[in-house]
Steps between C-alpha positions, in 0.01 A plus 500: 500500500438398863322825579255411223455150645457642849197694379340194333335305781346231276838427344648469848227250594568292189875503567434407864272214397754367249783530753287318759419218259869471408594499870247227577617296202862526613408408859316195368788401272741543790290256705438743784121492477494139620407453864755219550787715373402792725460280809835333424653851497349578840645171630844583349483194273467667157642843422326554165286784636798677655705466181215637285441793736869589534532489121197726468645746752828515307331550162252752639761699690738523206216563253342780699831674557606460136170653386542774758857568387393560141201711601226249415377447855466685827490364852200591710595370845222466752554594863567212735572412859630213704150457647328472161770258383449283809119499467516432126756225549289340771183506289689368196681232702190369674307479172795342320558247777132405536414470133833442331457779245605863479285752309695448175503122514136485607402685180711258295351201682146629435598525133604134520155418636599415860187539711693530827665812359167644384301428814772530763727747326278749322228487765767525772659801330162674477411425863847604617483822299159576650622441855812710440289780349272499803796513740710740291391828668609369841815334367598813307509707818696234689727220388513586129678829578766351729848529358384725215769543234294684239562434132873453549673245275822315589716711263348817649566372851863427408524824297641317197415449135240223462747277315730503803223313684368296203829342388600357842141382557505316166838343580376385843177358357686322219742352754201385707347335193827318426529391864141369504564306179822347639339403831189357331701311235 
């Protein structure tokens, strides 16, 4: 079934589009496409964004590993490094702090008709991607390779079954969600 879908690129695009629309709709319904909510998160005044993202991590992690366990999905880990994580985090953090949107919420905010997201966010993403592309050959030979850990996943690093890493992570994230709710309430 999935091998057939893997060969159908147009079907994949349609599924991707529908999933993206659903994602944007859910972000909007969760209130995390609103500038005020995002800025309040950055100021540690409103934890809506954190709660939505932690919930998404839990659902995604369990969902991917359930699908993988029954043979309906495969992981295709990409190689990484501490340097690429630091550079990516810095670029993401600066953009997020300056504009108040991340790439997912900026798309949802554009869908809501927010001009700051369209002009600052989408244009900023395009300019940032262009600058990064221009600098990539130099960065690739330098900082992006520092601390290279390849395509290693946490379960592979620990040499355990994936569920041995997933279950404690879910428990920790659920406990964090409960703690946030108690402290905010």
